[in-house]
C-alpha positions as CSV (number, residue, x, y, z in Angstrom):
1,X,-5.6,-68.3,-77.0
2,X,-8.8,-66.6,-75.9
3,X,-8.4,-67.2,-72.7
4,X,-5.0,-65.7,-72.8
5,X,-6.5,-62.3,-74.8
6,X,-9.2,-62.1,-71.8
7,X,-6.4,-62.0,-69.2
8,X,-4.3,-59.4,-71.3
9,X,-7.6,-57.3,-71.8
10,X,-8.1,-57.3,-67.9
11,X,-4.3,-56.4,-67.2
12,X,-4.9,-53.2,-69.3
13,X,-8.0,-52.4,-67.7
14,X,-6.2,-52.4,-64.2
15,X,-3.3,-50.9,-65.4
16,X,-5.2,-48.0,-66.9
17,X,-7.3,-47.8,-63.5
18,X,-4.0,-47.2,-61.8
19,X,-2.2,-45.1,-64.5
20,X,-4.1,-42.9,-65.6
21,X,-5.3,-41.0,-62.9
22,X,-1.8,-40.4,-62.3
23,X,-1.5,-38.8,-66.0
24,X,-4.2,-36.7,-64.6
25,X,-2.6,-35.4,-61.8
26,X,-4.8,-37.4,-59.6
27,X,-1.9,-39.8,-58.0
28,X,0.3,-39.5,-54.8
29,X,2.1,-36.3,-54.3
30,X,5.7,-35.9,-54.8
31,X,5.6,-34.6,-50.9
32,X,3.9,-37.8,-50.0
33,X,6.1,-39.8,-51.7
34,X,9.2,-38.4,-50.0
35,X,7.1,-38.9,-46.5
36,X,6.6,-42.6,-47.2
37,X,10.2,-42.9,-48.3
38,X,11.4,-41.1,-45.2
39,X,9.0,-43.3,-42.9
40,X,10.6,-46.4,-44.4
41,X,13.9,-44.9,-43.5
42,X,13.2,-44.3,-40.0
43,X,11.7,-48.0,-39.5
44,X,15.0,-49.4,-41.2
45,X,17.0,-47.4,-38.5
46,X,15.0,-48.7,-35.7
47,X,15.5,-52.2,-36.9
48,X,19.0,-52.1,-38.0
49,X,19.9,-50.5,-34.3
50,X,17.8,-53.3,-32.6
51,X,19.9,-56.0,-34.9
52,X,23.1,-54.5,-33.8
53,X,22.4,-54.1,-30.1
54,X,21.2,-57.5,-30.4
55,X,25.0,-58.6,-31.7
56,X,26.5,-56.3,-28.8
57,X,24.2,-58.6,-26.4
58,X,25.4,-61.4,-27.5
59,X,29.1,-60.2,-27.1
60,X,28.1,-61.0,-23.5
61,X,28.4,-64.7,-24.0
62,X,31.6,-64.5,-25.7
63,X,33.5,-62.4,-23.0
64,X,32.0,-65.3,-20.4
65,X,33.6,-68.1,-22.6
66,X,37.0,-66.1,-23.1
67,X,37.2,-65.4,-19.9
68,X,36.1,-69.2,-18.5
69,X,38.3,-70.7,-21.2
70,X,41.4,-68.8,-20.1
71,X,40.9,-69.6,-16.3
72,X,40.5,-72.6,-14.3
73,X,37.7,-74.8,-14.3
74,X,37.0,-74.4,-10.5
75,X,36.0,-70.9,-11.0
76,X,33.5,-71.3,-14.0
77,X,30.2,-70.7,-12.4
78,X,31.6,-67.5,-10.5
79,X,32.9,-66.2,-13.9
80,X,29.1,-66.9,-15.6
81,X,27.6,-65.1,-12.4
82,X,29.6,-62.1,-12.9
83,X,28.8,-61.8,-16.5
84,X,25.4,-62.5,-16.2
85,X,25.1,-59.5,-13.1
86,X,27.2,-57.2,-15.4
87,X,24.1,-57.2,-17.9
88,X,21.5,-57.7,-15.6
89,X,22.0,-55.5,-12.4
90,X,24.2,-53.0,-14.7
91,X,21.1,-52.6,-17.0
92,X,18.7,-51.6,-14.0
93,X,21.7,-49.0,-12.5
94,X,22.4,-47.7,-16.1
95,X,18.4,-47.4,-16.5
96,X,18.2,-45.5,-13.4
97,X,21.1,-43.1,-13.4
98,X,23.9,-43.7,-15.7
99,X,21.7,-43.0,-19.4
100,X,20.8,-39.6,-17.5
101,X,24.1,-38.6,-16.5
102,X,25.5,-39.6,-20.1
103,X,23.0,-38.3,-22.3
104,X,20.6,-36.0,-20.2
105,X,20.4,-32.5,-20.8
106,X,24.1,-31.1,-20.3
107,X,24.9,-27.3,-19.9
108,X,28.2,-27.4,-18.7
109,X,29.6,-30.4,-20.7
110,X,30.7,-32.4,-17.8
111,X,27.2,-34.4,-16.9
112,X,23.7,-34.9,-18.0
113,X,21.3,-33.8,-15.6
114,X,18.0,-35.2,-16.6
115,X,16.6,-38.5,-18.3
116,X,16.9,-40.6,-15.2
117,X,14.8,-43.7,-15.0
118,X,14.2,-43.1,-18.6
119,X,12.3,-40.1,-17.8
120,X,13.3,-38.5,-20.9
121,X,10.5,-40.7,-22.4
122,X,6.8,-40.0,-21.9
123,X,4.1,-42.1,-23.0
124,X,3.3,-40.9,-26.6
125,X,6.8,-39.4,-26.9
126,X,9.7,-39.9,-28.9
127,X,10.1,-43.8,-29.2
128,X,13.8,-43.2,-30.3
129,X,14.8,-42.5,-26.8
130,X,13.8,-46.1,-26.0
131,X,15.9,-47.5,-28.7
132,X,18.8,-45.4,-28.2
133,X,18.7,-46.5,-24.4
134,X,18.9,-50.3,-25.4
135,X,22.0,-49.5,-27.7
136,X,23.6,-47.7,-25.1
137,X,22.8,-50.2,-22.4
138,X,24.7,-53.2,-23.9
139,X,27.6,-50.8,-24.6
140,X,27.4,-49.8,-20.9
141,X,27.4,-53.7,-20.1
142,X,30.4,-54.2,-22.4
143,X,32.4,-52.0,-20.4
144,X,31.4,-53.6,-17.3
145,X,32.4,-57.0,-18.3
146,X,36.0,-56.2,-19.3
147,X,37.2,-55.9,-15.5
148,X,35.9,-59.3,-15.1
149,X,38.5,-60.9,-16.2
150,X,41.5,-59.2,-15.0
151,X,40.1,-59.8,-11.3
152,X,39.0,-63.4,-12.2
153,X,39.6,-66.2,-9.5
154,X,40.3,-64.5,-6.6
155,X,37.5,-61.7,-6.2
156,X,34.5,-61.7,-3.7
157,X,31.5,-61.8,-5.8
158,X,29.6,-59.3,-3.3
159,X,32.5,-56.8,-4.0
160,X,32.1,-57.2,-7.8
161,X,28.4,-56.5,-7.6
162,X,29.5,-53.5,-5.8
163,X,32.1,-52.6,-8.6
164,X,29.4,-53.3,-11.5
165,X,27.1,-50.7,-9.6
166,X,29.9,-48.0,-9.8
167,X,31.1,-48.5,-13.2
168,X,27.4,-48.6,-14.9
169,X,26.1,-46.0,-12.5
170,X,29.0,-43.3,-12.3
171,X,32.5,-44.2,-14.0
172,X,31.5,-45.2,-17.5
173,X,28.4,-42.5,-17.7
174,X,30.6,-39.7,-16.8
175,X,33.5,-40.0,-19.4
176,X,30.8,-41.1,-21.8
177,X,29.0,-37.7,-21.4
178,X,32.2,-35.9,-22.3
179,X,32.6,-37.6,-25.6
180,X,29.1,-38.6,-26.6
181,X,26.8,-36.6,-24.7
182,X,23.9,-34.2,-25.7
183,X,21.3,-36.7,-27.0
184,X,18.7,-34.5,-25.1
185,X,20.4,-31.1,-25.3
186,X,24.2,-29.3,-24.9
187,X,27.1,-32.0,-25.5
188,X,30.4,-33.0,-23.9
189,X,33.2,-30.9,-23.7
190,X,35.7,-33.4,-25.4
191,X,33.2,-33.9,-27.9
192,X,33.0,-30.2,-28.6
193,X,36.5,-30.2,-29.0
194,X,36.5,-32.6,-32.0
195,X,37.3,-36.1,-30.2
196,X,37.0,-38.7,-32.4
197,X,35.9,-41.9,-31.0
198,X,33.5,-43.3,-33.2
199,X,32.2,-46.6,-31.3
200,X,34.3,-46.4,-28.4
201,X,37.8,-47.5,-28.6
202,X,38.5,-45.0,-25.2
203,X,35.0,-44.2,-24.1
204,X,33.8,-48.0,-23.9
205,X,37.2,-50.1,-23.9
206,X,39.7,-47.9,-22.6
207,X,37.2,-47.2,-19.4
208,X,36.7,-50.8,-18.8
209,X,40.9,-51.5,-19.2
210,X,41.6,-48.7,-16.7
211,X,38.9,-49.8,-14.2
212,X,40.5,-53.4,-14.7
213,X,43.9,-51.9,-14.2
214,X,42.9,-50.4,-11.1
215,X,41.0,-53.6,-9.8
216,X,44.3,-55.9,-10.7
217,X,46.5,-53.7,-8.6
218,X,44.2,-53.5,-5.5
219,X,43.6,-57.0,-5.3
220,X,47.2,-58.2,-6.0
221,X,48.0,-61.2,-8.0
222,X,46.8,-64.6,-7.7
223,X,48.2,-67.5,-5.2
224,X,50.8,-68.9,-7.1
225,X,51.2,-66.8,-9.9
226,X,54.8,-65.7,-8.7
227,X,57.3,-67.6,-7.0
228,X,59.1,-66.6,-4.1
229,X,62.0,-65.5,-6.3
230,X,59.5,-63.3,-8.3
231,X,59.7,-65.4,-11.5
232,X,56.4,-65.6,-13.3
233,X,54.6,-69.1,-12.8
234,X,51.9,-70.0,-16.0
235,X,48.7,-70.6,-14.7
236,X,47.1,-72.1,-17.6
237,X,43.6,-71.8,-18.8
238,X,41.5,-74.9,-18.6
239,X,39.4,-74.7,-22.1
240,X,41.0,-72.9,-24.8
241,X,38.5,-74.3,-27.5
242,X,35.9,-72.6,-25.4
243,X,38.1,-69.2,-25.3
244,X,38.4,-69.6,-28.9
245,X,34.6,-69.8,-29.6
246,X,34.0,-66.6,-27.5
247,X,36.7,-64.8,-29.4
248,X,34.8,-65.8,-32.4
249,X,31.5,-64.9,-31.1
250,X,33.2,-61.3,-29.8
251,X,34.4,-60.9,-33.3
252,X,30.9,-61.5,-35.0
253,X,29.2,-59.4,-32.2
254,X,31.8,-56.2,-33.2
255,X,30.2,-55.8,-36.6
256,X,27.1,-54.9,-34.4
257,X,29.3,-52.6,-32.0
258,X,31.0,-50.7,-34.9
259,X,28.6,-50.7,-37.6
260,X,25.7,-50.3,-35.3
261,X,27.0,-47.0,-34.2
262,X,25.8,-45.3,-37.1
263,X,22.2,-45.9,-35.5
264,X,21.4,-45.7,-39.1
265,X,20.6,-47.9,-41.7
266,X,22.8,-46.0,-44.1
267,X,25.7,-47.1,-46.9
268,X,28.6,-45.8,-44.2
269,X,27.9,-49.4,-42.6
270,X,30.0,-51.1,-45.7
271,X,33.4,-49.6,-45.0
272,X,32.8,-49.7,-41.0
273,X,32.4,-53.7,-41.5
274,X,35.3,-53.9,-44.1
275,X,37.6,-51.9,-41.7
276,X,36.5,-54.1,-38.7
277,X,37.1,-57.2,-40.3
278,X,40.7,-56.4,-41.7
279,X,41.9,-54.8,-38.4
280,X,41.1,-57.9,-36.6
281,X,42.5,-60.1,-39.2
282,X,45.7,-58.2,-39.0
283,X,45.8,-58.0,-35.2
284,X,45.3,-62.0,-34.9
285,X,48.2,-62.6,-37.7
286,X,50.9,-60.0,-36.2
287,X,50.1,-61.2,-32.6
288,X,51.0,-64.8,-34.0
289,X,53.9,-63.6,-35.7
290,X,55.0,-61.8,-32.6
291,X,54.5,-64.8,-30.1
292,X,56.3,-67.2,-32.7
293,X,59.2,-64.8,-32.7
294,X,59.4,-64.3,-29.1
295,X,58.6,-68.1,-27.8
296,X,59.5,-69.9,-30.9
297,X,56.3,-71.4,-31.2
298,X,52.7,-69.6,-32.4
299,X,50.9,-69.1,-29.4
300,X,47.2,-69.8,-29.5
301,X,46.3,-67.2,-26.4
302,X,48.4,-64.5,-27.8
303,X,47.2,-65.3,-31.2
304,X,43.0,-65.0,-30.0
305,X,44.0,-61.7,-28.1
306,X,45.8,-60.2,-30.8
307,X,42.4,-60.3,-33.0
308,X,40.3,-58.7,-29.8
309,X,43.2,-56.2,-29.8
310,X,42.8,-55.4,-33.7
311,X,39.0,-54.9,-32.8
312,X,39.5,-52.9,-30.0
313,X,42.1,-50.7,-32.2
314,X,40.0,-49.9,-34.9
315,X,36.5,-49.3,-33.1
316,X,37.5,-45.5,-32.7
317,X,38.4,-44.8,-36.4
318,X,36.4,-47.2,-38.0
319,X,34.2,-44.9,-39.9
320,X,37.1,-42.3,-40.7
321,X,40.0,-44.3,-41.7
322,X,40.7,-46.4,-45.1
323,X,41.0,-50.0,-45.2
324,X,44.8,-50.1,-45.6
325,X,45.1,-47.6,-42.7
326,X,42.7,-50.5,-40.7
327,X,45.2,-53.0,-41.5
328,X,48.2,-51.1,-40.4
329,X,46.0,-50.4,-36.9
330,X,45.0,-53.8,-36.6
331,X,48.6,-55.2,-37.0
332,X,50.2,-52.6,-34.5
333,X,47.6,-53.7,-32.2
334,X,48.6,-57.4,-32.6
335,X,52.1,-56.3,-31.6
336,X,51.2,-54.0,-28.7
337,X,48.8,-56.6,-27.1
338,X,51.7,-59.5,-26.7
339,X,54.3,-57.1,-25.6
340,X,51.9,-55.3,-23.2
341,X,50.7,-58.4,-21.7
342,X,54.4,-59.4,-21.2
343,X,54.9,-56.0,-19.5
344,X,52.1,-56.2,-17.0
345,X,53.4,-59.5,-16.1
346,X,56.9,-58.6,-15.3
347,X,55.5,-55.7,-13.1
348,X,53.4,-58.2,-11.1
349,X,50.0,-57.1,-12.6
350,X,48.1,-60.3,-12.6
351,X,45.7,-60.3,-15.6
352,X,44.5,-63.9,-16.1
353,X,42.7,-62.9,-19.7
354,X,44.8,-59.8,-20.8
355,X,42.1,-57.6,-20.4
356,X,44.3,-54.6,-19.6
357,X,46.2,-55.0,-22.6
358,X,43.5,-55.9,-25.1
359,X,41.2,-53.1,-24.1
360,X,42.9,-50.4,-22.0
361,X,46.1,-50.2,-23.8
362,X,44.8,-50.7,-27.3
363,X,41.9,-48.7,-26.6
364,X,44.6,-45.9,-26.3
365,X,46.4,-47.0,-29.2
366,X,43.1,-46.9,-31.5
367,X,41.8,-43.8,-30.1
368,X,45.3,-42.2,-31.3
369,X,45.2,-44.1,-34.6
370,X,41.7,-42.6,-35.3
371,X,43.6,-39.2,-35.3
372,X,46.7,-40.2,-37.1
373,X,45.1,-41.8,-39.9
374,X,41.9,-39.7,-40.3
375,X,41.2,-40.1,-44.0
376,X,40.2,-36.3,-44.0
377,X,43.7,-35.1,-43.1
378,X,45.4,-34.9,-39.5
379,X,46.9,-32.1,-37.4
380,X,48.7,-31.2,-34.2
381,X,45.3,-30.2,-33.1
382,X,43.9,-33.1,-33.9
383,X,46.5,-35.4,-32.3
384,X,46.3,-33.4,-29.4
385,X,42.7,-33.6,-28.7
386,X,42.8,-37.4,-29.0
387,X,45.7,-37.6,-26.6
388,X,43.7,-35.3,-24.6
389,X,40.7,-37.7,-24.4
390,X,43.1,-40.8,-23.6
391,X,44.4,-38.8,-20.8
392,X,41.3,-37.8,-19.5
393,X,39.9,-41.3,-19.6
394,X,42.9,-42.9,-17.6
395,X,42.9,-40.2,-15.2
396,X,39.2,-40.3,-14.2
397,X,38.8,-43.9,-14.6
398,X,42.0,-45.3,-13.1
399,X,41.6,-42.6,-10.0
400,X,37.8,-43.2,-9.5
401,X,38.0,-47.0,-9.9
402,X,41.1,-47.4,-7.6
403,X,39.2,-45.3,-4.9
404,X,36.0,-47.5,-5.3
405,X,38.1,-50.8,-5.1
406,X,40.3,-49.5,-2.1
407,X,37.0,-48.4,-0.3
408,X,35.2,-52.2,-1.0
409,X,38.5,-53.6,0.0
410,X,38.5,-51.5,3.3
411,X,34.5,-52.3,3.8
412,X,32.9,-55.1,2.6
413,X,36.2,-56.9,1.7
414,X,37.2,-57.5,-1.9
415,X,39.5,-60.6,-1.9
416,X,38.6,-64.1,-0.9
417,X,40.5,-65.9,1.6
418,X,43.8,-68.1,0.7
419,X,41.7,-71.2,1.4
420,X,38.9,-69.8,-0.6
421,X,40.7,-69.0,-3.7
422,X,42.5,-72.6,-3.5
423,X,39.1,-74.1,-3.0
424,X,37.7,-72.4,-6.1
425,X,35.1,-69.9,-6.1
426,X,32.3,-72.1,-7.7
427,X,32.1,-74.0,-4.4
428,X,33.1,-71.2,-1.9
429,X,30.8,-68.6,-3.4
430,X,28.3,-70.2,-5.2
431,X,28.2,-73.7,-3.5
432,X,28.4,-75.5,-7.1
433,X,30.7,-77.1,-9.3
434,X,30.7,-76.1,-13.4
435,X,31.7,-79.9,-13.9
436,X,30.3,-82.4,-11.2
437,X,31.5,-85.3,-12.9
438,X,35.1,-84.3,-13.7
439,X,38.1,-84.0,-10.9
440,X,38.9,-80.5,-11.0
441,X,42.8,-79.8,-10.4
442,X,44.6,-76.7,-8.8
443,X,47.3,-74.8,-10.8
444,X,50.0,-77.2,-9.3
445,X,48.1,-80.4,-10.7
446,X,47.4,-81.6,-7.5
447,X,43.6,-82.7,-7.2
448,X,42.0,-79.5,-5.3
449,X,39.7,-82.6,-3.4
450,X,42.9,-84.0,-2.1
451,X,43.9,-80.8,-0.4
452,X,41.2,-81.1,2.3
C-alpha cells in the first residue's frame, strides 16, 4: 500500500510539473501547436503520396502478367522486357524531358518550358518537387505500357524502345500539360476551361489507348489472326490464371492510382476508394453478363477486362461522383468493353489484350461520365469541355503516334519478319525461352520446333 501511495505521489508531482506551467501561461503557444500540426500533415502527405506511387509502380507487374497471360508462351520474355523498359527507359526520359514539358512554367497553356532534368529542384529547395516527380513518373510509365499489349507478338524490340522514348518524352507530357499543368507556374488550357479528369481516364488511359490504336493500325494483325476469307481466328493466351493475377494486382494498384491522386493524406480518399471498388466490381459483373448473353457462356477474358474497364471508367470522376453513379459508370464500361473488343476485331485491328477498348474507349467514356454524373451538377458547358478534352486527346495522341510509328516502320523497321513471328520473339529478339522445360506450341497447335 505504501508503495502504491509513493507511485501516486510521484505521478502527481510529474503531472504538476508539466501542467502548472501551462496554467501559468508558460506552455506552448497556440501558434506553435498549429505549426506542429501542419508539419505532421506535411509529413503524412509525403508518406501517403509515396505509398500511392509504390502501388502504381506495382501495376507494372500487373500489366506484364495480363499481357503475358493473354498471349502465347513464345513471346513471354519479350513482354517482360517491354514492361521493364517502359518504366526504366521511360523514367529516364520523363526525368530529362517529359516532366518539364508537362509541369514546367507555362505562359501559353500548351507546354511547360522549365524543370528539365528536375532542375526545378535545387539543393535545399522544395522537396515536394521530388515527391511529385516520383508520383508522376509512375503515371507516365502506365501510359507507356498500355501500348505494349496492343502491339504484342509482332513488334521489333528496338522499334518499341523508340516508341517508349516518344510517349514518355513528348506525347503523354504534352497532353498532360494541357489538362494538369501548372505545378510551377501557369496552367494548361484545358485545365483553365474546367476540364475534369481527376486521376487520368483521358490523360493517362486514353492517351495510352489511342497510341495503342495507332500502333496496331500501322503494324497490322498477327499472322493467322484472320483467315483468307476474312473470318476471325482466335489466338488463345497461354496462361489465363497469370492474366487473372495481373488483373487483381492492377485492381489493388488502382487504389493508389485514384486515391493517391489527392497527393494528400486527407479524408477525400475514402470516397475515392469506395468509387474505385464499386466501379471495378460493376464492370466485371456486367462484362460477364454481356459475354454470357453474347456467347452463351460467361467468358473469362471479357470478365477480367470488364474489371479493368470499370477502373478506367471511374478514374476521371472518382472524386466528384457518388457511389451509386460509380456503379452505373462501371456497369456501362463493362458492356462497352465487350462490344468494343468485338468491333475492333471485325475491322481487323488486332489487339491481343483488348488495350484499345479497355483504356482508349473506356477512358473516353469515363471522362464524359465525370461530367454527366458530376455531384455538383452538370450543364451543357461542362459536357462540352469534357467532349473537347476527349477529342483533343484523340487528335493529338493518335496523330502524333501514327506519324511516329510510320517513321519508325520506314526507317528502323517496326515489325519482325514472318519467320521470326512464327518462331517467337523470345528466341529471335532475346535469344531465350521463358519455359525451357516445356514444348511451346504455335497458334495452330503445331510444335514451333517442328517447323524448323
